[in-house]
C-alpha positions as CSV (number, residue, x, y, z in Angstrom):
1,M,-7.0,32.5,-43.2
2,Q,-7.4,35.8,-41.7
3,A,-8.1,37.3,-45.3
4,L,-9.8,34.4,-46.9
5,G,-12.3,33.9,-44.0
6,P,-14.1,37.4,-44.1
7,L,-14.2,37.7,-47.9
8,I,-15.9,34.3,-48.0
9,V,-18.3,35.2,-45.6
10,R,-19.1,38.4,-47.2
11,L,-19.5,36.8,-50.5
12,F,-22.3,34.3,-49.5
13,V,-24.1,36.7,-47.0
14,H,-23.7,40.5,-48.7
15,H,-23.6,39.2,-52.3
16,L,-25.3,36.2,-52.9
17,H,-27.8,36.7,-50.1
18,V,-27.8,33.1,-49.4
19,R,-27.7,30.8,-46.0
20,P,-24.7,29.3,-46.4
21,R,-26.0,25.9,-44.0
22,D,-28.7,25.3,-46.9
23,R,-26.3,25.6,-49.6
24,K,-24.1,22.6,-51.6
25,V,-21.0,24.2,-52.9
26,L,-19.1,23.3,-55.9
27,V,-15.3,24.9,-56.4
28,C,-13.9,25.2,-59.8
29,E,-10.3,24.4,-59.1
30,P,-7.7,25.8,-61.3
31,L,-5.6,22.4,-62.4
32,A,-2.3,23.7,-60.9
33,G,-3.7,25.4,-58.0
34,P,-2.1,24.9,-54.5
35,T,-3.7,22.0,-52.4
36,A,-2.9,24.3,-49.2
37,A,-5.1,26.7,-50.7
38,R,-7.9,24.0,-51.5
39,E,-7.9,23.0,-47.9
40,A,-8.0,26.4,-46.3
41,L,-11.1,26.7,-48.6
42,A,-12.4,23.7,-47.3
43,H,-11.9,24.7,-43.4
44,V,-13.6,27.9,-44.3
45,L,-17.1,26.8,-45.7
46,F,-17.4,23.6,-43.3
47,Y,-16.0,25.4,-40.0
48,W,-17.0,29.1,-40.2
49,L,-19.8,28.5,-42.7
50,K,-21.4,25.0,-41.7
51,V,-22.1,24.6,-45.5
52,P,-23.7,20.7,-46.0
53,A,-21.4,19.6,-48.6
54,L,-18.4,20.6,-50.9
55,L,-17.3,19.4,-54.5
56,V,-14.1,20.3,-55.8
57,V,-13.6,19.6,-59.7
58,P,-10.9,21.1,-61.9
59,S,-12.3,23.7,-64.0
60,L,-11.2,22.5,-67.3
61,T,-13.1,19.5,-67.7
62,L,-16.3,21.4,-67.0
63,P,-16.4,23.1,-70.3
64,L,-17.4,19.7,-72.0
65,Y,-20.5,19.7,-70.1
66,T,-22.0,22.3,-72.3
67,A,-21.1,20.3,-75.3
68,G,-22.7,17.1,-74.2
69,A,-19.3,15.6,-75.1
70,E,-17.7,12.9,-72.7
71,G,-14.2,13.5,-74.1
72,G,-12.4,16.1,-76.1
73,L,-9.6,18.7,-75.6
74,V,-10.4,21.6,-73.6
75,V,-8.1,24.9,-74.6
76,D,-8.6,27.6,-71.8
77,V,-7.3,31.1,-73.4
78,G,-6.8,32.6,-69.7
79,F,-5.6,36.5,-69.0
80,R,-1.8,35.6,-68.5
81,E,-1.5,32.0,-69.8
82,C,-3.2,29.3,-72.0
83,H,-4.0,26.1,-70.5
84,V,-4.8,22.6,-72.5
85,L,-6.0,19.5,-71.3
86,A,-7.2,16.3,-72.6
87,V,-10.6,14.6,-71.4
88,A,-11.6,10.9,-72.3
89,F,-14.6,9.4,-71.1
90,G,-15.2,12.0,-68.3
91,R,-11.9,11.8,-66.8
92,P,-9.2,14.4,-66.8
93,M,-5.8,12.9,-68.5
94,L,-3.5,15.0,-66.2
95,H,-0.2,13.9,-67.6
96,T,-1.5,15.5,-70.9
97,Y,-2.0,19.2,-69.0
98,T,-0.1,21.7,-71.2
99,L,0.4,25.6,-70.5
100,A,1.6,28.0,-73.0
101,G,2.8,31.2,-71.3
102,V,1.0,33.9,-73.5
103,G,-2.7,35.1,-72.7
104,A,-5.1,38.1,-73.3
105,M,-2.5,40.2,-71.4
106,K,0.0,39.9,-74.2
107,V,-2.7,41.0,-76.6
108,L,-3.7,44.1,-74.9
109,E,0.3,44.8,-74.5
110,R,0.3,44.3,-78.1
111,A,-2.7,46.9,-78.7
112,Q,-1.0,49.1,-76.6
113,E,2.3,49.0,-78.5
114,L,0.3,49.6,-81.7
115,L,-1.7,52.8,-80.4
116,R,1.8,54.4,-79.2
117,K,3.7,53.6,-81.9
118,K,0.6,55.5,-83.9
119,E,0.7,58.6,-81.6
120,K,4.0,59.0,-82.3
121,E,4.0,58.8,-85.9
122,K,1.3,61.8,-85.7
123,E,3.8,63.5,-83.0
124,E,1.1,63.1,-80.5
125,D,1.6,62.7,-76.4
126,S,-1.2,61.0,-74.7
127,D,-1.4,58.7,-71.7
128,D,-1.6,55.0,-71.9
129,L,-5.2,53.5,-71.9
130,P,-6.5,51.9,-68.6
131,L,-6.9,48.3,-68.6
132,A,-10.5,48.2,-68.9
133,T,-10.9,50.7,-71.9
134,L,-7.8,48.6,-73.9
135,Q,-9.9,45.7,-73.5
136,D,-13.1,47.2,-74.6
137,V,-11.2,48.3,-77.5
138,V,-10.0,44.6,-78.5
139,T,-13.6,43.2,-77.9
140,R,-15.3,46.0,-80.1
141,G,-13.1,46.6,-82.7
142,C,-10.5,43.8,-83.4
143,F,-10.9,40.5,-85.3
144,V,-8.3,37.4,-86.0
145,P,-7.5,37.0,-89.6
146,S,-6.9,33.8,-91.6
147,R,-3.7,32.6,-91.8
148,S,-3.4,32.8,-95.6
149,S,-6.4,35.6,-97.0
150,D,-6.7,38.7,-97.9
151,E,-8.5,39.9,-94.8
152,E,-6.0,42.0,-93.1
153,T,-5.9,44.2,-96.3
154,D,-9.8,44.0,-96.6
155,A,-10.3,45.2,-93.3
156,K,-11.5,49.0,-92.8
157,P,-10.2,51.3,-90.1
158,I,-13.1,52.1,-87.7
159,V,-13.8,54.7,-85.1
160,Y,-13.9,53.8,-81.4
161,K,-15.8,56.1,-79.2
162,E,-16.7,56.1,-75.8
163,G,-17.4,58.9,-73.7
164,S,-15.1,61.6,-74.5
165,L,-12.2,59.1,-75.9
166,S,-12.6,58.6,-79.4
167,L,-9.5,56.6,-81.3
168,T,-9.4,55.6,-85.0
169,L,-8.1,51.9,-85.0
170,S,-6.1,51.0,-88.5
171,A,-6.9,47.7,-90.2
172,E,-3.2,46.6,-89.0
173,L,-4.0,47.0,-85.0
174,R,-7.6,45.4,-85.5
175,S,-6.0,42.3,-87.3
176,A,-2.2,42.3,-85.7
177,V,-2.7,42.1,-82.0
178,T,-3.7,38.3,-81.8
179,E,-0.8,37.5,-83.6
180,V,1.7,37.2,-80.4
181,L,-0.7,33.8,-79.3
182,F,0.4,32.0,-82.6
183,D,4.1,33.4,-82.8
184,D,6.0,30.4,-82.5
185,N,9.2,32.5,-81.4
186,A,7.6,33.8,-78.1
187,D,9.9,34.1,-75.3
188,D,7.6,33.0,-72.9
189,G,7.3,29.6,-73.9
190,A,5.2,27.8,-76.7
191,S,2.1,29.2,-78.7
192,L,-0.8,28.3,-78.1
193,P,-1.1,25.9,-81.3
194,V,2.1,24.1,-80.4
195,A,0.6,23.3,-76.8
196,L,-2.4,21.9,-78.3
197,L,-0.1,19.7,-80.4
198,E,2.0,18.6,-77.5
199,C,-1.1,17.8,-75.8
200,L,-2.6,15.7,-78.0
201,K,0.6,14.1,-78.4
202,K,0.7,13.4,-74.9
203,C,-2.4,11.1,-75.2
204,P,-2.4,7.6,-75.6
205,R,-2.9,6.7,-79.1
206,D,-6.4,5.0,-78.6
207,V,-7.7,8.1,-77.5
208,R,-6.2,10.7,-79.8
209,R,-8.9,10.4,-82.3
210,L,-12.0,11.1,-79.7
211,V,-10.1,14.3,-78.3
212,A,-8.9,15.5,-81.6
213,G,-12.6,15.4,-82.7
214,H,-13.6,17.3,-80.1
215,V,-11.8,20.3,-79.3
216,L,-13.6,23.1,-77.3
217,V,-12.1,26.7,-76.7
218,T,-13.1,28.6,-73.8
219,G,-12.0,32.2,-72.4
220,G,-13.0,35.7,-73.2
221,L,-10.5,36.0,-75.8
222,A,-11.8,33.2,-78.0
223,M,-15.0,35.0,-78.6
224,L,-13.0,37.3,-81.0
225,P,-14.5,36.5,-84.7
226,G,-12.2,34.2,-86.7
227,F,-10.3,33.1,-83.3
228,C,-11.1,29.2,-83.7
229,R,-10.9,29.0,-87.2
230,R,-7.1,30.6,-87.4
231,L,-6.4,28.5,-84.2
232,A,-7.4,25.1,-86.6
233,Q,-5.7,26.5,-89.1
234,E,-2.0,26.9,-87.2
235,V,-2.2,23.8,-85.5
236,K,-2.5,21.9,-89.0
237,H,0.3,24.3,-90.1
238,Q,2.7,23.3,-87.2
239,A,2.1,19.8,-87.6
240,K,2.9,19.9,-90.9
241,V,6.4,21.7,-90.6
242,K,7.6,20.0,-87.3
243,T,8.8,16.7,-87.2
244,R,7.8,16.0,-84.0
245,Y,4.4,16.3,-84.4
246,Q,4.2,14.2,-88.2
247,E,2.6,11.7,-86.4
248,L,-0.5,13.5,-85.4
249,C,-1.2,14.6,-89.1
250,P,-3.7,12.0,-90.0
251,L,-5.7,13.3,-87.4
252,L,-5.9,17.0,-88.3
253,I,-5.6,17.1,-92.2
254,G,-8.5,16.5,-94.3
255,Q,-11.3,18.9,-93.4
256,E,-12.3,21.7,-94.7
257,E,-10.4,25.0,-93.4
258,N,-13.7,26.8,-92.8
259,S,-15.9,24.2,-91.6
260,F,-16.1,23.3,-87.6
261,P,-19.0,20.9,-87.8
262,P,-20.3,20.1,-84.0
263,P,-19.7,16.7,-82.5
264,P,-21.7,13.9,-84.0
265,P,-24.2,12.2,-81.7
266,P,-22.5,8.8,-80.0
267,S,-24.9,6.7,-81.6
268,S,-24.4,8.2,-85.4
269,S,-22.8,6.1,-88.0
270,T,-20.9,9.4,-88.9
271,T,-18.5,8.4,-86.0
272,T,-16.3,6.5,-88.2
273,T,-16.3,9.0,-90.8
274,S,-13.3,11.4,-91.4
275,S,-14.9,13.9,-90.0
276,A,-14.4,12.3,-86.3
277,S,-10.7,11.7,-87.4
278,T,-9.5,15.1,-87.9
279,L,-9.1,18.0,-86.3
280,C,-12.7,19.5,-84.8
281,I,-12.9,22.9,-83.0
282,I,-16.9,22.9,-81.4
283,R,-18.9,25.7,-83.4
284,N,-20.8,28.1,-81.0
285,S,-24.0,26.8,-82.1
286,A,-23.4,23.7,-80.6
287,L,-22.8,25.3,-77.0
288,L,-25.0,26.1,-74.4
289,A,-23.2,29.2,-73.3
290,P,-20.9,32.1,-74.6
291,R,-17.2,31.1,-74.7
292,N,-16.2,33.1,-71.6
293,L,-19.2,31.4,-69.5
294,L,-18.5,27.5,-70.3
295,T,-16.7,26.8,-67.1
296,W,-19.6,28.2,-64.8
297,V,-22.3,27.0,-67.0
298,G,-20.7,23.4,-66.8
299,G,-20.1,23.7,-63.3
300,S,-23.8,24.4,-63.0
301,I,-24.9,21.4,-65.0
302,L,-22.4,19.0,-62.8
303,G,-24.0,20.2,-60.0
304,V,-27.4,19.0,-61.0
305,I,-26.1,16.1,-62.0
306,A,-24.0,15.4,-58.7
307,E,-27.3,16.2,-57.1
308,T,-29.6,13.6,-58.2
309,A,-27.1,11.1,-57.7
310,P,-27.6,8.4,-55.2
311,P,-26.0,9.3,-51.6
312,D,-24.0,6.3,-51.4
313,S,-22.6,7.6,-54.9
314,S,-22.8,11.1,-54.5
315,P,-19.3,13.0,-55.4
316,F,-19.9,15.8,-52.6
317,V,-17.9,15.3,-49.5
318,T,-20.2,16.2,-46.6
319,R,-19.7,18.3,-43.6
320,D,-20.1,15.4,-40.9
321,S,-17.5,13.2,-43.2
322,Y,-15.0,16.1,-43.2
323,L,-15.2,16.6,-39.6
324,A,-15.1,13.2,-38.6
325,T,-11.8,12.4,-41.2
326,A,-10.2,15.7,-40.1
327,S,-10.4,14.9,-36.5
328,T,-8.4,11.8,-36.9
329,E,-6.0,13.2,-39.0
330,G,-2.9,13.4,-36.8
331,G,-4.5,14.8,-33.9
332,E,-4.1,18.4,-34.4
333,K,-5.6,20.7,-32.0
334,E,-7.8,23.2,-32.9
335,E,-5.6,26.5,-32.6
336,E,-3.5,25.0,-35.2
337,R,-6.0,24.3,-37.6
338,R,-7.1,27.9,-37.2
339,M,-3.5,29.2,-37.7
340,G,-3.4,27.0,-41.5
341,S,-2.5,23.7,-40.4
342,F,-5.2,21.7,-42.3
343,P,-5.6,17.9,-42.5
344,P,-5.6,16.6,-46.4
345,V,-9.2,15.5,-46.1
346,L,-10.2,16.5,-50.1
347,F,-8.7,14.1,-52.5
348,E,-6.8,15.1,-55.5
349,W,-7.2,15.2,-58.9
């Protein structure tokens, strides 16, 4: 509390330059985030800043608002982990939540390893690149090749220049850094394609067709050229070769490998065609924002929708209702709440 309170105050007053008492707050919460952290944040917002209302939503449900879809499979490629969740008719199916222990950090480590190997072959000694520089190298110079194509051999080395730094990025480095995301023999848990299949398998059979037809990939790493196409190819391959996922093959196979059409309108007759029953990753042109901003843009859209809801059906928790509920929860004293003992007022997803 002693660290969270001043941090939130500085964020609102010194960075956003807004009056908290005039602003409703929407929090994009990690699905596996601790309840204590959520309650502590609510305590700071309501008691310290006196915000009028608060809404806490799972961050994995928000990207779908940018695609206009009421259901689908959200794949969040994070820095240390990848998270997959199925959403049906606007409701997250929490039992389908799947985690893969790979992320952007593994890609950066692989890039650093390849650069170090190249310098060793040249018998040159140099320090490892800073994390920010390494991220820029991967973002500007790397791509994700197709699973079975000659893209890797056709790729050409490029020169990366930034200030006094000059690097020659080989074709191998440019195309090989993301392979750790699709390697099924990784030590840190399931690969990203396996996590997607596992989430789909956990879905009830009557909604699998819906979520498989609207796969939305978000995260900064998902912006690399060829990422979504390669993910679709790997998912279909894993479904074919692994017995555990054989039952999912009719939902995944049958679409062009390089085709990612946008989801059809709900009233369109094409919803009953094969394109709605095969794996379909929503393409960039069907989104309202870049893939690394989908969560925040989706949160903005939800905030506007929730703001227009009638008062009796608004999803926001008002400050008055929070204080009234908190005062009746166990009779905790004010000093106990300041020390971190918070009543569980906000509902669980």
